[in-house]
C-alpha angles and dihedrals in degrees: 000000000000129000089233098053135352120238093009123174138177117245136173117261119238120237089254091054091049089051091051092049090052089050091050091051090053091050094049090061104245089149091050090056090049092051089047089053092051092050093047092049093050092049091048094049093046091050091046092051093046090049091052095045094046106033099238113149096197092051091048090049091048090049090050092050092049090048092050091048091050089051091053090047090049090055092050092047091047092053093047092046092048092053092045090052090051089053093049097042097042094037090204128151134185115235122190149128121262141164121246101239096182150344130224138179117209118195126190123185117201135144091011091300129104116215114201122198121194109207127194114197118209108181103299095343122094124195129186108223137177115270092251091056091044091055093049094067137059131198111272096033119128113232139179111235134189122193137161116275101229106030102026096232109167112244100176143344125196137172112257 
């Protein structure tokens, strides 16, 4: 038995589940982060080149900072992409039973828009779920969950 879930096992994902995981990845903005990385890298390199051509210390420093930040972002994107590829190539999911140990709603207001995240907590795992799913469950209930092996994307959750 694991601390994360009891009686967990690894199963193969169906084609429908793989399709849903891909859809979830698109919604979470993986591509937006990648585009942000490209833009940041271009800005950094342009500033670095301008700072070298026209000896301006502050521009060179800014270019260096942007380049370093884009390197860090590249590392993060690479790790995320590697785990997503593992999920898609291996097509494996974790299935198990767990107890909902808590619920939480996170709200973030930015750019005149409030983004609300409904979080179900199952031991040390946290999953963002739609509001309808969030309202179906209460703390203390035992549920069957399925999530991807490498990235932990929730595939399904059902009452036991």
